C-alpha positions in Angstrom: 0.2 -0.1 0.0 2.9 2.1 1.2 4.7 1.9 -2.4 1.1 2.8 -4.5 0.2 5.8 -2.3 3.8 7.4 -1.9 4.6 8.6 -5.6 0.8 10.2 -5.6 1.4 11.9 -2.4 4.9 13.0 -3.5 3.1 14.6 -7.0 0.5 16.6 -4.5 3.2 18.0 -2.6 5.0 19.0 -5.4 2.1 20.5 -7.3 0.6 22.2 -4.1 4.7 23.7 -3.3 5.7 25.3 -6.6 3.3 25.0 -9.5 2.4 28.1 -11.6 -1.2 27.5 -11.1 -3.2 27.9 -8.0 -2.6 25.1 -5.4 -4.8 22.1 -5.0 -4.9 22.9 -1.0 -7.3 25.6 0.2 -6.2 28.1 2.3 -7.2 28.2 6.0 -9.2 30.6 7.7 -6.1 32.1 9.3 -4.8 32.5 5.9 -3.2 36.4 6.0 -5.3 38.3 3.2 -4.2 38.5 -0.2 -1.1 40.6 -0.8 -0.7 42.8 -4.4 1.2 41.0 -6.9 4.7 42.5 -8.0 4.6 43.5 -11.2 6.2 40.6 -13.2 4.8 38.7 -10.0 6.4 35.8 -9.3 4.1 34.5 -6.8 0.2 34.1 -6.0 -2.3 35.9 -5.5 -2.2 35.4 -1.7 1.2 34.9 -1.7 3.8 36.6 -0.5 5.7 38.4 2.2 4.7 38.4 6.0 3.3 41.9 6.9 6.5 41.6 9.6 9.3 39.7 8.4 12.2 39.3 10.4 14.8 42.7 10.2 17.6 41.0 9.8 17.4 38.4 6.6 20.1 40.0 4.9 22.4 38.1 7.5 21.2 34.7 7.1 23.8 32.6 5.7 23.8 30.8 2.1 23.4 27.1 2.4 26.5 25.1 2.8 26.9 22.1 0.5 27.5 18.8 2.0 27.1 15.2 0.8 23.5 13.8 1.7 22.1 10.5 0.5 19.1 11.2 -2.0 15.8 11.4 -1.3 14.2 7.8 -1.6 11.2 8.7 -3.2 11.4 12.5 -4.8 13.8 12.0 -7.4 11.4 9.2 -9.4 9.7 10.4 -12.7 6.6 12.3 -12.1 4.0 14.2 -14.4 2.8 17.8 -13.2 0.1 19.8 -15.4 0.5 17.0 -18.2 4.3 17.6 -18.2 6.8 14.2 -17.6 9.9 15.0 -15.7 12.4 12.7 -15.0 14.7 14.1 -11.8 18.7 13.5 -12.2 19.6 11.0 -10.0 23.3 11.9 -9.6 25.3 14.9 -8.9 26.6 16.3 -12.0 27.5 19.6 -14.1 24.3 21.6 -14.8 23.4 25.2 -15.9 20.5 26.8 -16.9 19.4 30.6 -17.6 15.8 31.9 -17.1 13.7 33.4 -14.8 13.2 32.5 -11.1 10.2 33.3 -9.0 9.8 32.9 -5.5 7.3 31.7 -2.8 6.4 32.6 0.8 3.9 32.6 3.2 1.1 30.6 1.7 3.2 27.4 1.5 5.3 28.4 4.9 4.9 25.1 7.3 3.8 23.0 4.3 5.6 20.0 3.5 8.0 20.0 0.5 8.1 17.3 -2.5 11.1 15.8 0.1 8.6 15.9 3.0 10.7 18.5 4.6 8.8 21.3 6.0 8.9 24.7 3.9 11.0 27.5 5.6 10.2 30.5 3.6 13.0 31.7 5.9 15.8 29.3 5.1 17.7 28.9 2.2 16.1 26.6 -0.1 14.9 26.3 -3.4 12.6 24.4 -5.9 13.6 22.5 -9.0 11.9 20.6 -11.7 15.1 17.9 -12.0 18.0 18.5 -9.7 18.2 15.5 -6.9 16.8 16.0 -4.1 18.9 16.8 -2.1 21.0 18.9 -4.1 23.0 22.2 -4.1 22.8 25.2 -6.9 24.5 28.4 -6.9 21.8 30.8 -8.0 23.7 34.4 -9.8 21.7 37.7 -11.0 23.5 38.4 -13.8 22.2 42.1 -14.0 24.6 42.7 -10.1 26.8 39.6 -10.4 25.1 39.0 -6.8 25.2 35.2 -6.3 23.6 33.0 -3.4 23.6 29.4 -2.4 20.8 27.2 -2.2 19.5 23.6 -1.2 17.2 22.1 -3.5 14.6 20.1 -1.1 11.4 20.9 -3.4 9.9 20.3 -7.0 8.7 23.2 -9.3 8.0 25.8 -10.8 6.0 24.3 -13.8 5.7 27.5 -15.4 7.4 27.0 -18.5 9.3 30.2 -18.5 10.7 29.7 -15.2 13.8 27.5 -13.8 13.6 27.7 -10.2 11.3 28.8 -7.4 13.3 30.4 -4.6 12.2 30.8 -1.0 11.6 34.2 0.1 14.6 34.7 1.7 16.7 33.5 -0.6 14.9 35.6 -3.3 15.2 38.4 -0.8 19.3 38.5 -0.6 19.6 38.0 -4.4 17.4 41.2 -4.5 14.3 40.8 -6.3 11.5 40.6 -3.8 10.0 43.5 -5.2 10.2 42.6 -8.9 9.1 39.0 -8.1 10.8 37.6 -10.6 14.2 37.6 -12.3 16.6 36.4 -14.8 19.1 34.2 -13.0 21.6 31.5 -13.7 21.2 28.2 -11.8 24.5 26.2 -11.5 24.8 23.0 -10.0 27.3 22.4 -6.8 29.6 19.2 -6.2 30.1 19.5 -2.1 33.4 17.7 -3.1 34.2 20.5 -5.2 34.1 22.9 -2.3 35.8 23.7 0.5 34.2 24.6 4.1 34.0 28.4 3.0 32.1 27.6 -0.1 34.4 28.2 -2.3 35.1 26.1 -5.7 38.9 23.9 -5.0 40.8 24.8 -8.1 43.3 22.8 -9.5 46.7 22.3 -8.6 49.0 20.7 -6.0 47.9 20.0 -2.7 49.4 18.5 1.0 46.6 16.7 3.0 46.9 17.2 6.7 44.3 14.4 7.8 40.8 13.7 7.2 38.2 13.4 9.6 34.5 12.2 10.1 33.5 15.2 12.1 34.3 18.7 10.7 35.0 20.0 14.4 38.0 18.0 14.2 38.9 18.9 10.9 38.6 22.7 11.7 40.9 22.2 14.7 43.6 21.0 13.0 43.0 23.2 10.4 43.8 26.2 13.4 46.7 24.9 14.1 48.3 24.4 10.7 47.3 28.2 10.3 49.1 29.4 13.7 52.2 27.3 12.8 52.6 27.8 9.1 51.4 31.3 8.9 49.5 30.6 6.0 46.5 32.8 4.7 43.3 31.3 4.6 43.2 31.2 1.1 45.8 28.2 1.1 44.3 26.6 3.8 41.1 24.8 4.0 38.8 21.7 4.7 37.2 20.4 2.2 34.3 17.7 2.2 35.5 14.7 -0.2 34.1 11.0 0.0 32.3 11.6 3.3 35.7 12.8 5.3 36.3 16.4 5.9 40.1 16.7 5.0 42.5 19.6 5.7 44.2 20.7 2.6 47.1 23.2 1.9 47.1 24.7 -1.0 46.7 24.9 -4.0 50.3 24.9 -4.9 51.5 25.8 -8.6 54.0 22.6 -8.9 55.0 19.5 -7.1 58.4 20.5 -5.3 56.5 23.5 -3.9 54.0 20.8 -2.3 56.5 18.8 -1.4 58.6 21.6 0.7 54.9 22.6 2.9 54.5 18.8 3.4 57.9 19.0 5.1 57.5 21.9 6.6 54.5 21.0 7.9 55.8 17.5 9.3 58.2 19.7 11.3 55.9 22.1 12.7 53.1 19.6 13.6 54.5 16.2 14.1 51.9 15.1 11.9 52.9 12.9 8.3 51.3 14.1 5.2 50.1 13.4 2.1 50.5 15.6 -1.5 47.5 15.2 -3.9 47.0 16.6 -7.3 43.5 17.9 -8.1 
């Protein structure tokens, strides 16, 4: 019985959360009064921001990419508004340009396609085919501003829109007042970035250790920075193959990497290895 009903439930959640047509659920009597639609509106007639949103939304941190197991059901093929979609089930390079919309209070506290509760103040987004969960960088070419969001929902199903951001994500990107904006969406492989969210550049690296817990990796990183006097640009933690790896680099050649490996062994008394990425 479970296997027969779950796809239907997922489809309902996807349609209800992010469809460009009116959702299937009926708003409760406590639903706030309809908000005016922004010009070029990206949300429903009775959706939009709350009357008194938090004052510190600009300080909400971007989503931090990490390796997560894919959702058991949310990545199955599904049909929405007569269109069939086949979600990706592997992390692979993805880039798309188009209109981004956003969704707010109408769906706040409702379930997303992943089964998680939608939080309009979190850095999340809905996408038709990117894996759930996965991470994406969304850039506004007009200003160069970019944010990182976690994909945990399906939609939008309007043919002219490529992603549906949470209220806060759209706020940080700067198009809340417009309702929608032209953006570039790029998938993020958690194994290709460091703990600060920056991409790992190709080159020669010195690995100081690998830890199951990020806190332990950060402790060693702090020791290395203090002992070696390296800048933050040359020291980082990267989540690769489920381990938080403490790296120095990148260095331009193997000779320089070997020199730093020896300096690290002398300063910290630990064994190191050199890696080419």
